[in-house]
C-alpha positions as CSV (number, residue, x, y, z in Angstrom):
1,X,47.0,-6.5,-58.5
2,X,50.7,-5.5,-57.8
3,X,53.6,-7.9,-58.5
4,X,56.0,-7.7,-55.5
5,X,59.7,-8.3,-56.3
6,X,62.1,-8.5,-53.7
7,X,64.6,-5.8,-53.1
8,X,68.1,-6.3,-53.1
9,X,70.7,-4.6,-50.9
10,X,73.8,-3.4,-52.3
11,X,75.9,-6.2,-50.1
12,X,74.1,-9.0,-51.4
13,X,76.1,-11.0,-53.5
14,X,74.4,-12.6,-56.3
15,X,77.2,-14.7,-57.5
16,X,77.4,-16.4,-54.1
17,X,73.7,-17.2,-53.7
18,X,74.0,-18.7,-57.1
19,X,77.5,-21.0,-56.0
20,X,75.4,-21.9,-52.7
21,X,72.4,-23.5,-54.4
22,X,75.0,-25.8,-56.4
23,X,76.3,-27.2,-53.2
24,X,73.9,-30.0,-52.8
25,X,75.1,-31.5,-56.0
26,X,78.7,-31.7,-55.0
27,X,78.0,-33.3,-51.6
28,X,76.2,-36.0,-53.2
29,X,78.3,-39.2,-53.6
30,X,80.5,-39.4,-56.8
31,X,78.0,-41.9,-58.7
32,X,74.9,-40.1,-57.7
33,X,75.6,-37.6,-60.4
34,X,74.7,-40.3,-63.2
35,X,71.9,-42.0,-61.5
36,X,69.3,-39.6,-63.1
37,X,70.1,-41.0,-66.9
38,X,69.4,-45.0,-66.6
39,X,66.7,-45.6,-64.1
40,X,65.9,-49.1,-63.0
41,X,62.5,-50.8,-64.0
42,X,60.1,-52.4,-61.2
43,X,60.0,-55.8,-61.8
44,X,58.2,-59.2,-60.3
45,X,60.2,-62.1,-60.8
46,X,58.5,-65.7,-60.3
47,X,59.9,-69.4,-60.7
48,X,58.1,-72.4,-61.3
49,X,60.0,-75.7,-62.1
50,X,60.2,-75.0,-66.0
51,X,60.1,-71.2,-66.2
52,X,61.0,-68.1,-64.9
53,X,58.1,-65.3,-65.4
54,X,59.2,-61.8,-65.4
55,X,56.6,-58.9,-65.3
56,X,58.4,-55.1,-66.0
57,X,56.5,-51.8,-65.5
58,X,56.8,-49.8,-68.6
59,X,53.8,-47.4,-68.6
60,X,53.5,-45.2,-71.6
61,X,56.0,-47.2,-73.7
62,X,55.1,-48.5,-77.1
63,X,56.5,-51.9,-78.0
64,X,58.8,-50.4,-80.6
65,X,60.8,-48.5,-78.0
66,X,61.5,-51.9,-75.9
67,X,64.1,-54.0,-76.7
68,X,64.9,-57.7,-74.9
69,X,68.2,-59.1,-75.7
70,X,69.8,-62.6,-74.3
71,X,73.6,-62.5,-74.5
72,X,76.3,-64.5,-72.6
73,X,73.8,-65.6,-69.6
74,X,72.4,-61.9,-69.3
75,X,68.7,-61.0,-69.9
76,X,68.4,-57.2,-70.4
77,X,65.5,-55.5,-70.9
78,X,66.0,-51.8,-72.2
79,X,63.3,-49.2,-73.1
80,X,64.4,-45.6,-74.0
81,X,61.7,-42.7,-74.5
82,X,62.6,-39.5,-76.4
83,X,59.6,-36.8,-76.4
84,X,59.8,-33.5,-77.9
85,X,56.9,-31.0,-77.7
86,X,56.5,-27.5,-79.3
87,X,54.0,-25.1,-79.0
88,X,53.8,-22.1,-81.3
89,X,51.2,-19.1,-81.4
90,X,49.5,-17.7,-84.5
91,X,52.3,-16.1,-85.9
92,X,54.5,-19.3,-85.8
93,X,56.3,-18.1,-82.8
94,X,57.5,-20.5,-80.4
95,X,55.8,-20.2,-76.8
96,X,57.2,-23.3,-75.3
97,X,59.7,-26.0,-76.1
98,X,60.4,-29.2,-74.0
99,X,62.4,-32.2,-74.7
100,X,62.8,-35.2,-72.6
101,X,65.3,-38.5,-73.0
102,X,65.1,-41.0,-70.8
103,X,66.2,-44.8,-70.8
104,X,65.2,-47.8,-68.5
105,X,67.4,-51.0,-68.0
106,X,67.5,-54.0,-66.2
107,X,69.8,-56.9,-66.2
108,X,69.5,-60.3,-64.9
109,X,71.6,-63.4,-65.0
110,X,70.0,-66.5,-65.9
111,X,71.9,-69.4,-66.4
112,X,70.4,-72.8,-68.0
113,X,67.5,-71.0,-70.0
114,X,66.6,-72.2,-73.3
115,X,67.1,-68.9,-75.1
116,X,65.1,-69.8,-78.4
117,X,61.8,-70.1,-76.5
118,X,61.5,-67.0,-74.6
119,X,58.7,-65.4,-75.3
120,X,57.5,-61.6,-74.7
121,X,54.3,-59.6,-74.5
122,X,53.7,-55.9,-73.5
123,X,50.0,-55.6,-72.1
124,X,48.6,-52.5,-70.4
125,X,52.1,-51.2,-69.7
126,X,53.7,-54.4,-68.4
127,X,56.1,-56.1,-70.4
128,X,55.6,-60.2,-69.4
129,X,58.4,-62.4,-70.1
130,X,58.5,-66.0,-69.9
131,X,61.8,-67.9,-69.9
132,X,61.8,-71.7,-69.9
133,X,64.4,-73.3,-68.1
134,X,66.6,-76.3,-70.1
135,X,66.9,-79.5,-68.0
136,X,69.9,-79.4,-65.8
137,X,72.3,-82.5,-66.3
138,X,72.7,-84.3,-63.1
139,X,76.3,-83.6,-62.1
140,X,77.8,-86.7,-60.5
141,X,81.0,-87.0,-58.6
142,X,83.4,-89.3,-60.6
143,X,87.0,-90.6,-60.1
144,X,89.7,-89.4,-62.6
145,X,92.6,-91.4,-63.1
146,X,95.8,-90.5,-62.9
147,X,98.3,-91.5,-65.5
């Protein structure tokens, strides 16, 4: 029936209230300020004699939004989503406008793999990778002659 509005006394300090709301941001460790931009993926990794099998949860991502690369021994999964929504009324006035940009990334060091045979498939929001291994040469100790 009535909207209740809090009454502010003359000795209240609005600026002090605002600054105190920022205090938790500065109490976090320095690196915590950037953790919200790139998020880590939930993954499951299985290993067999011939391959690694990686499953990464990516619900709501299209395969065009996902990139899998292998470079310098690192297998990288990167997914990026950009969403922009706008709601207008009958007179074409904006009532609500929202934007979201998020990026997920995960890197794995993978040595002795056959990079030409890596296979990826997106199925029901789960990225499935098969990363075949190459046969490792058996390293034996040998005598080195001194000249």
